[in-house]
N, C-alpha and C positions, 0 to 999 in steps of 0.2 A: 469440548470446552471451549471451542473458538471456531469462528470463520473468518475468512479473508479473501481479498482480491488483490492479485498482483497483475499489473498491466503496464503497457509503455504507450505514452501518448503520441499519435502518429504526427501531431502537428509540431510539437517541440522536442520530441525524441526522448522526454523525460520518463524515467521509471517511477512508478508509484505503487505504494501498498496502503491498503485501509484494511483495519483489522478490528474486531469486537469480541468481547467474551464475557462470561460471569466469573471473573478472576480478577485479581489485583494487578494493575501496572502492566498490562499486556504490551504496551509499547516499549518496554525496556528489553525485551528478549525476542519477540516475534519477528518484527521487520528489520530486514538488512538490505540496504540499498547503496550502490556505489555508482558515480557518474561514468558513463560510458563502458560500464563492466556489467551490470545487471541487478536483479532483485530476488530476494529469497524471503519466504515466510515459513518459519518452523514452529510447529505447534503440536497439539495434542498432548502427550507427555514430553513437554518440549525440551529438545537438546539444542541450546542456544549455540553450541559449536557447530551445528549445521550451517548456521549463518555465518559465523567467522570464517569457518574452513571452507565453505561454499563459495563465498566471495572471493577467497584467495584462488580457488580453482578456476572460477571464471576469469579472473585477472590474468592468469597463466594461459588462457585460451581453450580451456576445457568447456564444452558444451553443456547446456543444460542437463540433457539426458545422461550423459556420462557422469556429471557431477552428482545427480541423484544416485546413480548406481554406485559410486565410489563412496559416498558419504553413508549410505544405508549398509553397504558391505562391510564396513569397518565398525559397525554399531550393533552389539548384541540386543540392544533394546528396539531394533528397527521396527518390530511389530507393533510397538506402542507409539510410534511417531508418525507424524504427518508433515509433509513439506511440499512446496511447489516453488518453481524456479523459472525465471526467464533471463536469457542471456542477451548479449549486445547483437548477436547475429539474428534475432528473432526466434530461437529455439525456446521451447516451453516444456517443462516435463514435471510430473507431480508423483508423490508416493502417499498412499494411504495404508498404514500398517494394519495387519489383520486383526489385531487386538485393540485397535482404536475403538472408542465407545460410540454406539449406534446413537442416531444415525450418523454415519461418517461417509465420506466420498469427496470425489473431486470432478470437475469439468475443466478441460482444456479447449480453448478456442484459438483462433488465428493470432490474436494480438494480447490475450489475457488469460488468465486461469482463475478458478474460484475453487476453494477447498474448505471443508469444515468437519467438525466432529462434535459429538454430543449435542446435535441439533434436534430441532422438533421434527424434522423429516427432510427429505431429498428436495422439497419445494424451496427450502431456504437457499440453497445453492443455485437451484434452477432459476429463481426469481432474482437473485442477485446478479447472475449472469445475463438474464432477459432484459433487465433495466439497463445494465452497461451497454449493451448491443443497441438499444432502442433510442439512446439519448447522447449520441455523439455531439450534439449541439452545445453542450453544457461544458463549462471549464473543466479541466481534468480533476482539480480538487473536489468540486461539486459532484462531478459524475461518479467519482470513487465513494464519497460519502453517501450520496443518495442511493447508490446501487446497494450499499449494506443496509440502509434504512428500508429499502424495499424487501431485503431479506428478512430483517427483523419483524416487518409487518405480517409476514406469513409464519412466524414462529420463533425465528432467531435461535439462540442457545437455549435449550430446554430448561436450563437450570435458573435462567434470568439474566440480568445485565449487571455490569459493574465497571468495565474500563473499555477504551477504544483509543485507536491512534491512527494517524496519517502520516506517512512520510513520503515526500517526492524530491527527487534529485534530477536536475537536467545536465547543464554544461559545466557547473562548478563542482569543486571538492566539498562544499558545504550544501546542506538541502535547501531547496526553494521553499518548502513548507515541512515542518516538523512539529506536529501537534499531538499532545498526549492528554488524555482524560484518564487519570489513574484510579479514581475512585468516585462514581456518581451514579444516582439513582436513574439517570437517562444519558448514558455515556454518548451515544451517537446523536441524541439532540443537542448536547453540549459541543460536540465536535462541529456539528452543522453551524452552531452560534458563532464558534471561533472562526470558521470560514467566513461568515457574513461580516464579522468584526474586520477580518484582514482586508475585505475590499474597500473598507473606508479609506485605507492608505497603503498597509504594508504589501498587499499584493501587487502595487504598482510602484512603490518607492524602492522595493527590493532590486529593481532592475538598475538603480542608479548607485548601488553598493559597489566596492571594488570586486572586480571581476577579472578573470583571465585576460580578456581582451582589453580591459581598461583597469589596471591595477591601482589606480587613484580612485576612480569612480567620479561621481558629480559631487562637488562640495558646496555649490551655491544653493542654499535652503529655498530661497524664492524660485529659483529655476526648477528644483525639483517639484515644489508645490505646483508651479504651472503646468509641468509635464504630467504630473499625477492627474491633475484635473482633466487634461486633454485625453489622457487614457481612459479615464472613467467615463467621459462623455462618449468616447468612441464605443465603449462596451454597451452603453444604454441605446445605441442606435439599432 
């Protein structure tokens, strides 16, 4: 029903998930991310408790592989589930149940994983991974979104398109980016558009909001505007 990428940005340490599917509101249940803890995508016949319980296990120091083992062992529906996890120590693990709908499967790489089910074929996961590996120069949000767009271009979800989501968390208790396209004829295109709009201001001004290392943030609107323009100019170089 779905495919997703779970990754960690080597530049910022941020965890990120991008997901797309032919079902409604995928961002409400599939991606689970916590700063300094890890990231989990739970899909197929989705068990959202894999996300909430899995994050708790990671927070307690359980590694990705053991978290997958513990979550699936406790679930009699495990053969219908798919999940992939990355922990704060770099561990990555995945599970694709024996009764997930074809095509289904996952790939695990050094810094990311891709998993999907009910896809047009294995090329969807393979091309998503290939694009991600080949485009480290892109910003983390763009790299995740464009990786899924590459997978969509070779077939995507074999039923069609409906929703997509991106969630990224780095150093704070709140997300850096948390975008959902719950019902759209071209959800990944719309997610791409949101990323482009964010670069008009939000992608930069968010650094001046209250943060752990600066609980007040920057309050001078003119100073924020000046710094945003400086950051945008630097990105254009």
